N, C-alpha and C positions, 0 to 999 in steps of 0.2 A: 603327576605321578603319585599314586597313593603310597602312604608310608607302609613299610613292611610290618608284619605282625611283631609286636614287641616281645622280647624275651627278657627275663629278669637280668639286670646288669648291675655289676659293682664297678663303679667308675671312680678312678682316682684322678683328680683334677689339680693341676698346678696353675698358679697365676690367677686365682679367682678374685683377687683384689684389684686386678688391672682392668683396663678398658675392655679388652676382648674376653678375658676370662670371666668377668662378671656377667657378660651377656651369654656366654656359654652356660654358666651356672643357671641363669634364668631359663634358658631353653631346656636344659636337663630336667629342671624341676617341673616342667610341663608334662613329663612322662610319668606314667602310673607305676611302672615296674623298674625302679632304679634306686640304688643306694649310692650316695655320693660322699666320697672322702676328699676334702680339700686339704692340700698340704702347702705350706708357705713359710716364709721367714719371719712372719709376725702373726698377730691375732687376725682372725677373719672378721672383717667389719662391714663387708658389703651385704646389705640386706639383713644383717643380724642372723640369729640362729633360725634355721628352718627345719621342718620335719623331714626326716629321711636324709639328713646330712650330718657329717662329722667334720671336725677340723683338727689337724695336727700341726703344731709348730715344728719345723724341721730345719736342720742345717744340711744343705744340699751337698756339702763337702764330707758329711759323715755317712759313709757307705753302710756302716753297721746299723745306724739308726734307720736309714732308708730301708735296708733289708728287713729289719724288724717290722716296719710298717707294712711292707709288701707281704710278708709271711702271715701277718695277722689279718689283714683285710682281704688278701688274695683277689686283686682286681681282675675283672674280665676285660677291662679296657682302661687305658691310660691316655688322658688328653693333656698334653704338655704345652700350656700356654705361657708359662713363665719365661721371661727372657731378660737379659741385661740390655738396656735401651739405647736409643739413638743418640742421646746427648750425654756426654760424660767428661769428667776432667781427664786430661791427657795421661796422668799417672795411673789411671784406672784401666788403661787399654788391656793389660794382661788379665785383669780381674774380669772384664767384660767377656773376653775371649774364653777364659776358663769356664765361666758359667754357661755360656751359650753352647760350648762344645762338651766340656767334661761333665757337667751336671746332666746334660741331655743324654750322653752315652751311659752314665751311671743308671739313670732311670730305665733306659732301653735294655741294659744288661739284666736288670731285675725283672723287667717284663718278659724278656726272652726265657727266663727260668720257669715261667708259669705257662704250661701248655695252653696254646690258643689265645693268650692274652694279646689283645689288639692295641698296638701302639700308634697314637695319633699325635705327632709333634707338629707345632705350628712354626713354619719357616717364614719367609718373606719374599715378596716380589723383588726386593732389592738385591736378592742373591743373583739375579740374572745379569748376563752381559747385555749392555744396551745395544739395540739394533735399529732404533728409529721407527719400529712398527710394533703392533701388539705382540706380546710375548706368549708363546705356548710352552707346554710342559716339557717339550723335547729340546728347547733352546738351551744354549750353553750357560753355565753358571760362572760368573766372574764379576767381582766388585771389590774395590780396594777399601771402601769404607768398612771399619771394623765390625759394625753390626751386620752388614750384608755379607762380608767375607766369613765371619764366624758362623752365620747361619748356613751359608753355602757349604762350609767345611763339615758341619754337623749333618747336613742333608746328604752329602756324598757318603759319609761314614755309616749313617743309618741304613741307607739303601744297600750298601755292601753287607752290613750285618744282617739285614733281613734275608738276603740271598743265602748267607752263610748258615743261619740258624733256623730259617723257615718261620720267622716271627711275622705275623700279619702286621703290615705297616701301611698306614694311609697318611701321606704327608701333604699338608696344605701350605700354599704360598699366597697369603693374602696381600693385596696391594693397599693403597692408602685408605684409612677408615677413620671414623669418629663416631661419637655417641655419648650417652651418659657415662659418667666416671672418667671421661677424658679431660682431666682437670689439671694437667701438668703444663708442659712448655711447648706442646705441639701446636699446629697451625690454628685450628679453630678455637681452642681454649685461649690462645694468645690474643686473638681478635676480640673475643668476648670480654676478656679481662681488660683490654685497652678501652673498649666501649664503656665498661662499668666504671673505669677510672677517669674517663673523659680525656684520654690522651691519644695521640696518633699511634698507629701500629706500623713500625718499619717493616717493609716487605722487600723481597727481591723483585726484579722487573716483572715476574710472573709469566714469562714466555714458556716455561716448562709445560710439557703436555703430561697431564696426570689423569689418573683413574681413581676417583674418590667414591667410597661406598659407606653405607651405614654399618656400624659394628654389629647391629642386630642381625642384618642379613648375613654377614660373615659367620657369626656364631650359628645361625640356622643351618648354613651349609656344613659346618664342622659336625654338628650333632646329627645331621642326616647320615653321616658315614658310620656312626656307632654300630648300627645294625647291618652294615655292609662290609665286613672285613674282607680284604682281598685274599686270594689264594695264597697259601704259604709260599714264600720265596718270590712273589711277584708284587712288589710294592705298587700301590696306587698313588698317583700324584695329581693334585688339583690346584689350579689357580682359582682365587676368589676375588672378585672385584666388580665394578660396574660394567666393565667391558666398553666403556665410552672413552674416546680420545678427546679431551677438552683442555685448552690452555688453562693453567692454574689461575691466572688473573680472571678469566671468564667464570670459572667455578666460584671463586671468592665473591665476585661482584654479584653473581646470580643469587647466592645464598643470602648475602647482606640485603639485597633488594627484596627478596621474598619475606624476610623476617622484619623488614622495616627497621633495621639496625642502624643506629646513628653512630658512626665511627669514621674517622679519617683514615683511609687506606693509603699509606705512603709508599707506593710502588717505586722501586728503584732506590729506596733509602739504604738498603744493604745489598751486598752482592750475593751471588749464588754460593751455597754451601760447598765446601771442598768435596770432591768426588760425587757431587749430586748429578744424577742422570737427567738429561733434558727431555727424555721420552720414556715414561714408565706407565704402561697400559697393559692390562691383562686380556689375553684371549681366554674367555671363560666357556668356550663351547664344550669342552670335555665335562666340566661340572654340570652344565645344563643337560647334556646328553646322558651321562652315567648316573648322576645323583638326582636328576629331575629338579635341579635347583636353578633359580634365577633371582636377581635382586628385585625386591618389592618395596623397600622402605626408602622414601625420598630423602636425599641427603639433607636438604634444608630442614626437614622435620626432625632428623637425627640431631642436628645442631640446635634446633629449638628445644628439644628434650634436654640436651646438655645445659643450655642456658637456664632452663627452668629449674634444674636441679642444683647447679653450681653458681649461677649468677642471677638469683631471683629478683634483684632490684631492677634488672633490665625489663622494660615493657616492650614485648615483642609480639608481632602477629604470629599466630599459629598457621603454618603453611599446610598444604595438602600432605596427607600422611603417605600416600602410595605413589610410587614413581611410575612414570609412563614406560611401557615396554620399549626395548631398544628397536 
């Protein structure tokens, strides 16, 4: 599907220092008619200063400061990628929930005050209730993990607000992803770190069925929605993922083999995480149909890019860049 004609956009982006937000930034900067303001809790350090971008350090709890930024920049679109993450100390439970719900609603409220401002929050596939089959956008939301639960709560409130105020809302639920800048404690960075240190990586048995995608593909889907605001009061919802149902162990072993990565995978060395779903796979047919989007970037190549950027001492094979169609 051809891209729609670009209109000048002023885009406010949160979370640009994160895995997904940095890829969204890269996609936005491919556009000719766009001004981007990134806001975050610290200095912008991904990619350095770039033409057509500004950065503001912000306290998301400071509604007055946020309001001043919105009134000055007057965004036509807000892409909210920032979130409080999956792994956290127990005492930060309330802090995580407050950020994922309260900060999101504060941004939405400010967007709702600007006529026609398109709000694009990034939720998660973890918000869904597990059903043992690929999940579509009409399936129920329910997860007791604080990340999934807080995202589900924000999701429901945002859709209610969009109906109430007529704010254009496009909500994305990405499933598992990786790519450059994924250098914290998630799955593939942990495997690469263990390989670089020459130690085994403790893993669960790997029987979980998962849907893993490149962060580059997820970002491309999000940016496709910028010029496609839904009708006022009718939120658009999209899953983004590979759409493939594959046991996690098979996914890991395939990537390791394609990269020629030397690492001991100790499956079963640890148990499953609390509240971890055993089947988490996206039905992506709506995004394919309505956004003309489909995954293109091979997962192993995304991991290779991550390794090249964050673990340069590893000598890995470069796999095929493009994935095979489903």
